C-alpha positions in Angstrom: -1.4 -1.4 11.2 -1.6 -5.6 12.0 0.9 -10.3 13.1 1.9 -8.0 16.4 3.3 -12.9 12.8 6.7 -11.8 13.8 4.7 -10.3 15.8 2.2 -10.0 15.7 1.5 -13.4 13.1 0.4 -12.2 13.3 -3.1 -12.2 12.1 -2.4 -11.6 11.4 1.8 -6.2 15.2 -1.5 -12.6 11.2 -2.9 -10.7 11.4 -0.7 -9.4 13.0 1.0 -6.7 15.3 0.0 -4.5 12.1 -0.3 -8.4 10.1 -0.5 -6.1 10.1 -3.2 -3.8 6.6 -4.0 -4.4 2.9 -7.3 -3.2 2.7 -9.9 -3.9 0.4 -10.3 -7.5 -0.9 -10.3 -7.9 -4.8 -13.7 -8.0 -6.3 -14.8 -11.5 -7.3 -18.0 -13.3 -8.3 -20.6 -13.9 -5.7 -19.0 -16.5 -3.2 -20.9 -19.5 -1.8 -21.9 -19.4 1.8 -18.9 -20.5 3.7 -19.0 -24.1 5.1 -17.8 -23.7 8.8 -17.5 -27.5 9.3 -15.1 -27.8 6.4 -13.2 -24.5 7.5 -12.8 -26.2 11.0 -11.2 -29.2 9.5 -9.2 -27.4 6.9 -7.9 -25.2 9.6 -7.0 -28.1 12.1 -5.1 -29.6 9.1 -3.3 -26.7 7.8 -3.1 -23.7 10.2 -3.6 -24.9 13.9 0.1 -26.1 14.3 1.2 -22.2 14.2 -1.8 -20.4 14.9 -3.3 -22.4 17.7 -6.3 -24.7 17.7 -8.9 -21.9 17.9 -6.8 -19.4 16.2 -5.3 -17.8 19.3 -1.6 -18.4 18.5 0.6 -19.1 21.5 3.8 -18.1 19.5 4.4 -14.4 19.4 6.0 -14.5 16.1 2.8 -16.0 14.7 -0.5 -13.8 14.5 -3.6 -14.5 16.4 -6.3 -15.1 13.6 -9.4 -15.6 16.0 -12.0 -12.9 15.6 -10.2 -11.4 12.4 -12.5 -10.1 9.8 -12.8 -13.1 7.6 -12.7 -10.7 4.3 -9.2 -9.5 5.3 -8.0 -13.1 6.0 -9.2 -14.2 2.5 -7.4 -11.3 0.9 -4.2 -12.1 2.8 -4.3 -15.7 1.8 -5.0 -14.9 -1.8 -2.1 -12.5 -1.7 0.2 -15.2 -0.1 -0.9 -17.5 -2.9 -0.5 -14.9 -5.8 3.0 -13.8 -4.4 1.8 -10.3 -3.4 2.7 -10.9 0.1 6.0 -12.7 0.6 6.5 -15.4 3.3 7.8 -18.9 2.2 5.7 -21.0 4.7 2.4 -19.1 3.9 2.8 -19.0 0.2 3.5 -22.7 0.2 0.4 -23.5 2.5 -1.9 -21.2 0.4 -1.1 -22.6 -2.6 -2.8 -25.8 -1.6 -6.1 -24.0 -0.7 -8.8 -23.1 -3.2 -10.9 -20.0 -2.8 -13.5 -21.9 -1.2 -10.9 -23.3 1.3 -9.9 -19.8 2.1 -13.5 -18.6 2.8 -14.3 -21.5 4.8 -11.1 -21.2 6.9 -11.5 -17.5 7.5 -15.0 -17.6 8.5 -14.6 -20.4 10.8 -11.5 -19.0 12.6 -13.1 -15.5 12.4 -15.9 -16.8 14.5 -13.7 -17.8 17.4 -13.3 -15.5 20.4 -9.8 -13.6 20.4 -8.1 -14.1 23.8 -6.9 -10.7 25.1 -3.1 -9.7 25.1 -1.1 -7.4 27.4 1.3 -4.4 27.1 4.5 -5.3 28.8 6.7 -2.3 28.5 5.4 0.6 31.0 8.0 3.0 29.7 6.9 2.6 26.1 3.2 2.3 26.4 2.3 5.9 26.9 4.4 6.9 23.7 2.5 4.1 21.9 -1.2 5.3 23.2 -0.1 8.8 22.1 0.8 7.8 18.4 -2.2 5.2 18.2 -4.8 7.8 19.4 -3.1 11.1 18.2 -0.6 10.3 15.3 2.5 12.4 14.9 1.3 15.8 13.5 4.8 17.3 12.5 5.5 14.0 10.3 1.8 13.7 9.1 1.5 10.3 10.7 -2.3 9.7 11.2 -3.7 8.3 14.3 -4.0 4.5 13.9 -7.4 4.6 15.8 -8.8 6.5 12.6 -8.7 3.1 10.5 -8.3 0.4 13.1 -10.8 2.0 15.6 -10.1 3.1 19.4 -10.2 -0.3 20.6 -8.2 -2.0 17.8 -11.3 -3.9 16.4 -10.6 -2.7 12.8 -13.5 -2.4 10.1 -14.7 -5.2 8.4 -13.6 -5.8 4.9 -11.4 -2.7 4.9 -8.9 -2.7 7.9 -8.1 -5.8 10.2 -8.4 -6.1 13.8 -5.3 -5.4 15.5 -6.2 -5.1 19.3 -4.7 -7.9 21.3 -2.4 -9.0 18.6 1.2 -10.2 19.7 3.5 -7.3 20.2 6.5 -9.3 18.3 4.3 -9.9 15.3 2.8 -6.5 15.1 6.3 -4.9 15.5 7.6 -7.2 12.7 4.9 -6.1 10.2 5.3 -2.6 10.9 9.0 -3.0 10.2 8.3 -4.9 7.1 6.0 -2.1 5.9 8.5 0.7 6.7 11.3 -1.2 4.9 9.3 -2.2 1.9 9.6 -5.9 2.6 5.7 -6.3 2.7 4.2 -4.5 -0.4 0.5 -5.3 -0.2 -0.6 -2.0 1.4 0.7 1.3 -0.1 -1.1 3.0 2.7 0.9 1.2 5.2 4.1 1.6 3.5 3.6 5.2 3.5 2.8 5.4 7.0 5.2 3.1 8.5 8.0 4.7 6.6 7.7 7.8 9.0 8.1 5.6 12.1 11.4 4.9 13.8 12.3 1.8 15.7 11.2 2.8 19.2 7.9 4.2 17.9 7.0 0.9 16.3 8.1 -1.0 19.4 5.9 1.3 21.4 3.0 1.0 19.1 3.2 -2.9 18.9 3.2 -3.0 22.7 0.3 -0.7 23.1 -1.8 -2.5 20.7 -1.1 -5.8 22.4 -3.2 -4.6 25.3 -6.0 -3.3 23.4 -9.5 -4.8 23.8 
């Protein structure tokens, strides 16, 4: 689940608010060691305006990218560039980046500490916690914690960090997965298809407070 873009941008429910979960990066030739200095410069020039100087976006519609798994970020950038993930702004920016640029950016912003977020809706947070930790058995919705971990830290390479993501971004990504607008994770499409608007909002708000 991911970018709380919106909402989680984001990463990012990019990131993400549930930027929300296309899992394993495509295989490629052995990549060179990332150049963090170049990554910082490229991030400042291309990404910081929307995602914050250190990857902690201050805009709820754009995902926090700080401390995100670099391999996940690279995969998302590659899929924006290839058109597998649709977003006019991100596709245009990703088109200007080489694979090395993507790796440099991803590993630099992934090394930055994520600022904690907060759940805001007391009436929904209990529902969000219930789904996140236990799923919805009668609809065969698995617990989010199974892939994204109990504290939302995710699993390197496979599942993105979502803890602390903007709720707005996370909810937007879950809705996009549910409605088939975001198509770069069949697993997330199948899970989100079983959630209603209230459940998505509850999950996104709960995730925002995870740390």
